[in-house]
N, CA, C and O atoms as CSV, one atom per row, in Angstrom:
chain,resi,resn,atom,element,x,y,z
A,1,MET,N,N,86.357,136.853,63.494
A,1,MET,CA,C,86.653,136.430,64.495
A,1,MET,C,C,86.135,135.019,64.577
A,1,MET,O,O,84.995,134.701,64.241
A,2,SER,N,N,87.438,133.837,65.248
A,2,SER,CA,C,86.903,132.252,65.138
A,2,SER,C,C,86.213,131.933,66.678
A,2,SER,O,O,86.456,132.500,67.744
A,3,LYS,N,N,85.406,130.984,66.435
A,3,LYS,CA,C,84.340,130.676,67.388
A,3,LYS,C,C,84.834,128.913,67.538
A,3,LYS,O,O,85.107,128.094,66.661
A,4,ILE,N,N,84.804,128.813,68.808
A,4,ILE,CA,C,85.058,127.453,69.310
A,4,ILE,C,C,83.652,126.842,70.202
A,4,ILE,O,O,83.290,127.371,71.253
A,5,THR,N,N,83.096,125.898,69.716
A,5,THR,CA,C,81.780,125.446,70.708
A,5,THR,C,C,82.560,123.889,71.306
A,5,THR,O,O,83.186,122.986,70.752
A,6,LEU,N,N,82.220,124.113,72.410
A,6,LEU,CA,C,82.224,122.965,73.282
A,6,LEU,C,C,81.177,122.422,73.716
A,6,LEU,O,O,80.428,123.095,74.423
A,7,GLU,N,N,80.830,120.950,73.379
A,7,GLU,CA,C,79.785,120.381,73.839
A,7,GLU,C,C,79.870,119.169,74.838
A,7,GLU,O,O,80.791,118.363,74.707
A,8,PHE,N,N,78.848,119.007,75.922
A,8,PHE,CA,C,79.069,118.351,76.858
A,8,PHE,C,C,77.684,117.892,76.841
A,8,PHE,O,O,76.752,118.654,76.587
A,9,ASP,N,N,77.502,116.331,77.179
A,9,ASP,CA,C,76.052,115.802,76.805
A,9,ASP,C,C,75.992,115.318,78.558
A,9,ASP,O,O,76.933,114.862,79.207
A,10,GLY,N,N,74.678,115.568,79.008
A,10,GLY,CA,C,74.000,115.528,80.314
A,10,GLY,C,C,74.719,116.081,81.461
A,10,GLY,O,O,75.659,116.875,81.461
A,11,MET,N,N,74.163,115.569,82.359
A,11,MET,CA,C,74.781,116.235,83.777
A,11,MET,C,C,75.921,115.286,84.579
A,11,MET,O,O,76.323,115.616,85.695
A,12,GLU,N,N,76.446,113.949,83.822
A,12,GLU,CA,C,77.547,113.712,84.376
A,12,GLU,C,C,79.038,113.930,83.364
A,12,GLU,O,O,80.035,113.234,83.179
A,13,GLU,N,N,78.574,115.279,82.852
A,13,GLU,CA,C,79.801,115.805,82.103
A,13,GLU,C,C,79.765,116.857,82.777
A,13,GLU,O,O,80.407,117.704,82.157
A,14,ALA,N,N,79.328,117.304,83.792
A,14,ALA,CA,C,78.784,118.932,84.305
A,14,ALA,C,C,80.133,119.031,84.854
A,14,ALA,O,O,80.402,120.232,84.884
A,15,VAL,N,N,81.096,118.353,85.296
A,15,VAL,CA,C,82.377,118.783,85.893
A,15,VAL,C,C,83.668,119.154,84.881
A,15,VAL,O,O,84.477,120.056,85.096
A,16,GLU,N,N,83.668,118.371,83.887
A,16,GLU,CA,C,84.193,118.488,82.142
A,16,GLU,C,C,84.117,120.141,81.899
A,16,GLU,O,O,85.043,120.941,81.763
A,17,ALA,N,N,82.542,120.375,81.896
A,17,ALA,CA,C,82.053,121.303,81.299
A,17,ALA,C,C,82.801,122.326,81.901
A,17,ALA,O,O,83.499,123.116,81.265
A,18,ARG,N,N,82.604,122.320,83.644
A,18,ARG,CA,C,83.132,123.356,84.644
A,18,ARG,C,C,84.336,123.157,84.598
A,18,ARG,O,O,84.784,124.269,84.875
A,19,ASN,N,N,85.334,122.380,84.407
A,19,ASN,CA,C,86.618,123.206,84.173
A,19,ASN,C,C,86.822,123.707,82.746
A,19,ASN,O,O,87.736,124.516,82.586
A,20,ALA,N,N,86.037,123.308,81.597
A,20,ALA,CA,C,86.529,124.156,80.392
A,20,ALA,C,C,86.331,125.398,80.331
A,20,ALA,O,O,86.949,126.144,79.571
A,21,LEU,N,N,85.152,125.874,81.391
A,21,LEU,CA,C,84.465,127.235,81.605
A,21,LEU,C,C,85.629,127.629,82.554
A,21,LEU,O,O,85.936,128.821,82.544
A,22,ASP,N,N,86.274,126.851,83.318
A,22,ASP,CA,C,86.853,127.779,84.287
A,22,ASP,C,C,88.376,128.100,84.196
A,22,ASP,O,O,89.057,128.512,85.135
A,23,GLY,N,N,88.777,127.873,83.032
A,23,GLY,CA,C,90.427,127.408,82.819
A,23,GLY,C,C,91.164,129.054,82.910
A,23,GLY,O,O,92.344,129.279,83.179
A,24,SER,N,N,90.478,129.713,82.714
A,24,SER,CA,C,90.838,131.496,82.369
A,24,SER,C,C,91.226,131.873,84.439
A,24,SER,O,O,92.103,132.598,84.909
A,25,LYS,N,N,90.150,131.024,85.189
A,25,LYS,CA,C,90.599,131.573,86.472
A,25,LYS,C,C,91.845,130.529,87.035
A,25,LYS,O,O,92.882,130.943,87.553
A,26,TRP,N,N,91.527,129.164,86.828
A,26,TRP,CA,C,92.729,128.658,87.270
A,26,TRP,C,C,94.188,129.337,86.833
A,26,TRP,O,O,95.159,129.501,87.572
A,27,LYS,N,N,94.074,129.670,85.484
A,27,LYS,CA,C,95.319,130.423,84.934
A,27,LYS,C,C,96.128,131.141,86.158
A,27,LYS,O,O,97.233,130.977,86.676
A,28,ALA,N,N,94.518,132.419,86.453
A,28,ALA,CA,C,95.059,133.620,86.946
A,28,ALA,C,C,95.132,132.902,88.850
A,28,ALA,O,O,95.664,133.568,89.738
A,29,VAL,N,N,94.676,131.895,89.046
A,29,VAL,CA,C,95.367,131.357,90.632
A,29,VAL,C,C,96.718,131.414,90.835
A,29,VAL,O,O,97.426,131.852,91.742
A,30,VAL,N,N,97.033,130.554,89.168
A,30,VAL,CA,C,98.703,130.414,89.436
A,30,VAL,C,C,99.159,131.332,89.245
A,30,VAL,O,O,99.998,131.740,90.048
A,31,LEU,N,N,98.815,132.122,88.050
A,31,LEU,CA,C,99.833,133.423,88.242
A,31,LEU,C,C,100.035,134.352,89.841
A,31,LEU,O,O,101.052,134.883,90.287
A,32,ASP,N,N,98.836,134.291,90.348
A,32,ASP,CA,C,98.651,134.846,91.629
A,32,ASP,C,C,99.851,134.388,92.778
A,32,ASP,O,O,100.671,135.154,93.285
A,33,LEU,N,N,99.726,133.095,93.006
A,33,LEU,CA,C,100.570,132.119,93.729
A,33,LEU,C,C,102.258,132.824,92.764
A,33,LEU,O,O,103.330,133.311,93.124
A,34,ASP,N,N,101.935,132.655,92.123
A,34,ASP,CA,C,103.568,133.058,91.277
A,34,ASP,C,C,104.049,134.039,91.511
A,34,ASP,O,O,105.276,134.091,91.599
A,35,GLN,N,N,103.004,135.541,91.759
A,35,GLN,CA,C,103.298,136.300,91.845
A,35,GLN,C,C,103.855,136.586,93.515
A,35,GLN,O,O,105.003,136.959,93.756
A,36,LYS,N,N,103.009,136.382,94.378
A,36,LYS,CA,C,103.492,136.029,95.468
A,36,LYS,C,C,104.929,135.565,96.143
A,36,LYS,O,O,105.622,136.196,96.940
A,37,LEU,N,N,105.170,134.159,95.526
A,37,LEU,CA,C,106.346,133.767,95.126
A,37,LEU,C,C,107.430,134.496,95.068
A,37,LEU,O,O,108.389,134.555,95.838
A,38,ARG,N,N,107.139,135.193,93.830
A,38,ARG,CA,C,108.260,136.231,93.231
A,38,ARG,C,C,108.409,137.556,94.472
A,38,ARG,O,O,109.473,138.166,94.566
A,39,ALA,N,N,107.340,137.855,95.280
A,39,ALA,CA,C,107.647,138.987,95.849
A,39,ALA,C,C,108.614,138.499,97.342
A,39,ALA,O,O,109.519,139.177,97.829
A,40,THR,N,N,108.304,137.648,97.669
A,40,THR,CA,C,109.062,137.083,98.326
A,40,THR,C,C,110.418,136.851,97.945
A,40,THR,O,O,111.339,137.211,98.678
A,41,THR,N,N,110.622,136.245,96.792
A,41,THR,CA,C,112.272,135.923,96.374
A,41,THR,C,C,113.108,137.629,95.910
A,41,THR,O,O,114.319,137.810,96.042
A,42,LYS,N,N,112.264,138.553,95.449
A,42,LYS,CA,C,112.779,139.475,95.243
A,42,LYS,C,C,112.928,140.504,96.311
A,42,LYS,O,O,113.921,141.211,96.482
A,43,TYR,N,N,111.646,140.510,97.129
A,43,TYR,CA,C,111.619,141.613,97.658
A,43,TYR,C,C,111.590,141.505,99.089
A,43,TYR,O,O,111.416,142.473,99.829
A,44,GLY,N,N,111.788,140.144,99.534
A,44,GLY,CA,C,111.944,139.720,101.260
A,44,GLY,C,C,110.330,140.196,101.393
A,44,GLY,O,O,110.146,141.210,102.067
A,45,SER,N,N,109.373,139.667,100.916
A,45,SER,CA,C,108.067,139.737,101.458
A,45,SER,C,C,107.756,138.347,102.074
A,45,SER,O,O,108.267,137.336,101.591
A,46,PRO,N,N,106.873,138.293,103.200
A,46,PRO,CA,C,106.662,137.080,103.559
A,46,PRO,C,C,105.560,136.550,103.042
A,46,PRO,O,O,104.618,137.202,102.591
A,47,ILE,N,N,105.640,135.399,103.089
A,47,ILE,CA,C,104.603,134.392,102.092
A,47,ILE,C,C,103.406,134.542,102.990
A,47,ILE,O,O,102.312,134.429,102.438
A,48,ILE,N,N,103.432,134.787,104.343
A,48,ILE,CA,C,102.266,133.974,105.296
A,48,ILE,C,C,102.136,135.127,106.028
A,48,ILE,O,O,101.079,135.697,105.759
A,49,SER,N,N,102.993,135.849,107.082
A,49,SER,CA,C,102.848,137.217,107.905
A,49,SER,C,C,102.643,138.175,107.281
A,49,SER,O,O,102.848,138.076,106.071
A,50,GLU,N,N,102.241,139.270,107.729
A,50,GLU,CA,C,102.273,140.708,107.015
A,50,GLU,C,C,103.072,141.248,108.105
A,50,GLU,O,O,102.921,140.882,109.271
A,51,GLY,N,N,104.216,142.418,107.601
A,51,GLY,CA,C,104.797,143.164,108.208
A,51,GLY,C,C,106.066,142.880,108.612
A,51,GLY,O,O,106.767,143.855,108.886
A,52,SER,N,N,106.539,141.799,108.719
A,52,SER,CA,C,107.734,140.816,108.829
A,52,SER,C,C,108.644,140.611,107.146
A,52,SER,O,O,108.087,140.630,106.049
A,53,GLU,N,N,109.576,140.496,107.306
A,53,GLU,CA,C,110.746,140.440,106.533
A,53,GLU,C,C,110.731,138.830,106.094
A,53,GLU,O,O,110.501,138.277,107.169
A,54,ALA,N,N,110.844,137.867,105.161
A,54,ALA,CA,C,110.690,136.959,105.232
A,54,ALA,C,C,112.276,136.301,105.161
A,54,ALA,O,O,113.110,136.867,104.454
A,55,SER,N,N,112.670,134.968,106.003
A,55,SER,CA,C,113.853,134.999,105.730
A,55,SER,C,C,114.736,133.927,104.730
A,55,SER,O,O,114.135,133.550,103.724
A,56,GLU,N,N,115.794,133.536,104.891
A,56,GLU,CA,C,116.257,133.367,103.977
A,56,GLU,C,C,115.784,131.819,103.289
A,56,GLU,O,O,115.892,131.534,102.097
A,57,VAL,N,N,115.394,131.176,104.061
A,57,VAL,CA,C,114.745,129.745,104.134
A,57,VAL,C,C,113.857,129.749,103.494
A,57,VAL,O,O,113.675,128.867,102.655
A,58,GLU,N,N,112.796,131.014,103.737
A,58,GLU,CA,C,111.349,131.550,103.124
A,58,GLU,C,C,111.635,131.838,101.714
A,58,GLU,O,O,110.794,131.580,100.853
A,59,MET,N,N,112.680,132.315,101.449
A,59,MET,CA,C,113.792,132.965,100.259
A,59,MET,C,C,113.236,131.674,99.130
A,59,MET,O,O,112.323,131.606,98.307
A,60,ASP,N,N,114.173,130.862,99.532
A,60,ASP,CA,C,114.664,130.009,99.128
A,60,ASP,C,C,113.873,128.548,98.882
A,60,ASP,O,O,114.205,127.624,98.139
A,61,ILE,N,N,112.804,128.654,99.695
A,61,ILE,CA,C,111.545,128.012,99.519
A,61,ILE,C,C,110.632,128.235,98.187
A,61,ILE,O,O,110.377,127.447,97.276
A,62,ALA,N,N,110.252,129.516,98.383
A,62,ALA,CA,C,109.818,130.226,97.598
A,62,ALA,C,C,110.211,130.178,96.312
A,62,ALA,O,O,109.384,129.768,95.498
A,63,ASP,N,N,111.635,130.606,95.810
A,63,ASP,CA,C,112.233,130.389,94.733
A,63,ASP,C,C,112.175,128.549,93.814
A,63,ASP,O,O,111.889,128.071,92.716
A,64,LYS,N,N,112.646,128.127,95.135
A,64,LYS,CA,C,112.218,126.752,94.723
A,64,LYS,C,C,110.568,125.916,94.084
A,64,LYS,O,O,110.398,124.914,93.390
A,65,LEU,N,N,109.683,126.806,94.659
A,65,LEU,CA,C,108.017,126.760,94.655
A,65,LEU,C,C,107.930,127.024,93.016
A,65,LEU,O,O,107.419,126.150,92.316
A,66,ARG,N,N,108.352,128.038,92.521
A,66,ARG,CA,C,108.440,129.175,91.391
A,66,ARG,C,C,108.764,127.966,90.681
A,66,ARG,O,O,107.838,127.362,90.141
A,67,GLU,N,N,109.797,127.574,90.610
A,67,GLU,CA,C,110.969,126.636,89.742
A,67,GLU,C,C,109.754,125.208,89.347
A,67,GLU,O,O,109.556,124.785,88.208
A,68,THR,N,N,109.131,124.721,90.523
A,68,THR,CA,C,108.346,123.736,90.442
A,68,THR,C,C,107.482,123.781,89.558
A,68,THR,O,O,107.429,123.142,88.507
A,69,ILE,N,N,106.518,124.833,90.128
A,69,ILE,CA,C,105.331,125.548,89.289
A,69,ILE,C,C,105.413,125.702,87.963
A,69,ILE,O,O,104.561,125.320,87.160
A,70,ARG,N,N,106.768,126.445,87.621
A,70,ARG,CA,C,106.782,126.588,85.860
A,70,ARG,C,C,107.591,125.368,85.559
A,70,ARG,O,O,108.263,125.558,84.545
A,71,GLU,N,N,107.728,124.441,85.965
A,71,GLU,CA,C,108.074,122.878,85.685
A,71,GLU,C,C,107.005,122.050,85.277
A,71,GLU,O,O,106.838,121.419,84.234
A,72,ILE,N,N,105.991,122.223,86.760
A,72,ILE,CA,C,104.698,121.390,85.722
A,72,ILE,C,C,103.844,122.366,85.155
A,72,ILE,O,O,102.890,121.760,84.665
A,73,VAL,N,N,103.753,123.321,85.022
A,73,VAL,CA,C,103.092,124.390,84.012
A,73,VAL,C,C,103.671,123.952,82.401
A,73,VAL,O,O,102.971,123.602,81.450
A,74,GLN,N,N,104.848,124.064,82.434
A,74,GLN,CA,C,105.643,123.319,80.798
A,74,GLN,C,C,105.261,121.764,80.834
A,74,GLN,O,O,105.515,121.163,79.790
A,75,SER,N,N,104.796,121.155,81.680
A,75,SER,CA,C,105.127,119.582,81.396
A,75,SER,C,C,103.519,119.888,80.443
A,75,SER,O,O,103.398,119.527,79.272
A,76,TYR,N,N,102.716,120.403,81.006
A,76,TYR,CA,C,101.382,120.174,80.599
A,76,TYR,C,C,101.699,120.696,79.212
A,76,TYR,O,O,101.273,119.911,78.365
A,77,SER,N,N,102.295,121.742,78.699
A,77,SER,CA,C,102.761,122.467,77.480
A,77,SER,C,C,101.650,123.344,77.348
A,77,SER,O,O,100.762,123.292,76.497
A,78,LEU,N,N,101.835,124.423,78.589
A,78,LEU,CA,C,100.911,125.611,78.618
A,78,LEU,C,C,102.054,126.486,79.333
A,78,LEU,O,O,103.031,125.928,79.832
A,79,ASN,N,N,101.876,128.019,79.364
A,79,ASN,CA,C,102.566,129.043,79.440
A,79,ASN,C,C,101.708,129.715,80.542
A,79,ASN,O,O,100.482,129.616,80.595
A,80,LEU,N,N,102.537,130.462,81.485
A,80,LEU,CA,C,101.879,131.263,82.216
A,80,LEU,C,C,101.926,132.558,81.477
A,80,LEU,O,O,100.885,133.172,81.710
A,81,ASP,N,N,102.734,133.232,80.663
A,81,ASP,CA,C,103.084,134.691,80.440
A,81,ASP,C,C,101.926,134.565,79.394
A,81,ASP,O,O,101.599,135.538,78.716
């Protein structure tokens, strides 16, 4: 099994250390957002309110937001899948 060691010097690099450790959490956040938007485009689930159906405008916006998220992720050479 491979091992990766990350070293950070002092408290001034605490933010960078936290970012390195929280990478998988950030990926989960983006995936959850993508899935909520997918539910809107595929099933008409509303993004904000519960119990109603998403309008065509909401569905179009959700689709465009999913495209934008994927473009941004790809621009950083990352993969959501």
